[in-house]
C-alpha positions in Angstrom: -15.1 -6.0 -10.4 -16.2 -4.0 -7.2 -16.9 -0.7 -6.7 -16.3 1.6 -3.7 -18.2 4.7 -1.9 -17.6 6.5 0.7 -21.0 7.8 3.0 -20.2 11.5 3.0 -22.3 11.9 6.5 -20.1 9.4 7.9 -16.8 10.7 6.5 -14.7 12.6 9.0 -11.8 13.3 6.4 -8.8 11.9 9.0 -7.2 10.6 4.9 -6.5 7.1 6.0 -7.9 5.6 3.0 -6.3 8.1 0.9 -2.4 7.6 2.5 -3.4 3.5 1.6 -4.6 4.3 -1.6 -4.0 7.2 -3.1 -4.9 5.3 -6.6 -8.9 5.1 -5.1 -9.2 7.9 -2.7 -8.4 11.6 -2.6 -9.7 14.1 0.2 -11.8 16.9 -1.8 -11.4 21.2 -0.6 -14.1 19.9 2.2 -11.8 17.4 3.6 -14.1 14.6 2.7 -13.0 11.8 1.1 -14.1 10.8 -2.9 -13.8 8.3 -4.7 -12.0 8.9 -8.1 -12.2 5.9 -9.8 -15.5 4.1 -11.5 -14.3 0.3 -10.8 -11.7 -0.7 -8.3 -8.1 -2.2 -10.2 -7.7 -5.6 -9.1 -4.4 -5.5 -8.6 -5.9 -2.6 -5.8 -8.7 -4.4 -4.2 -6.6 -5.8 -1.1 -5.9 -1.7 -0.3 -9.1 -1.2 -0.8 -10.6 -3.6 2.0 -7.6 -2.4 4.2 -9.1 1.2 3.6 -12.6 0.3 4.6 -11.0 -1.8 7.3 -8.5 1.5 8.8 -11.7 3.4 8.4 -12.6 5.1 12.0 -16.0 5.5 11.1 -16.8 2.9 8.7 -17.8 5.4 5.5 -16.2 3.1 3.0 -18.6 0.6 1.4 -17.6 -1.2 -1.0 -19.8 -3.6 -3.4 -19.4 -6.6 -5.7 -20.4 -5.7 -9.7 -21.9 -8.0 -11.6 
């Protein structure tokens, strides 16, 4: 299983991550992305990787859980 987090200081709120997988990412009221799941469902792992690769500020961090 994998988890994902946003480095809020780096997020510029471009919305690319939410556009790629809104099941995992949502922009909050301040326009900063937030992760809305505790663990990334296996079927969304490729989308989360695409979102991380698409983030212009590398604010998305994917972590491997044990």
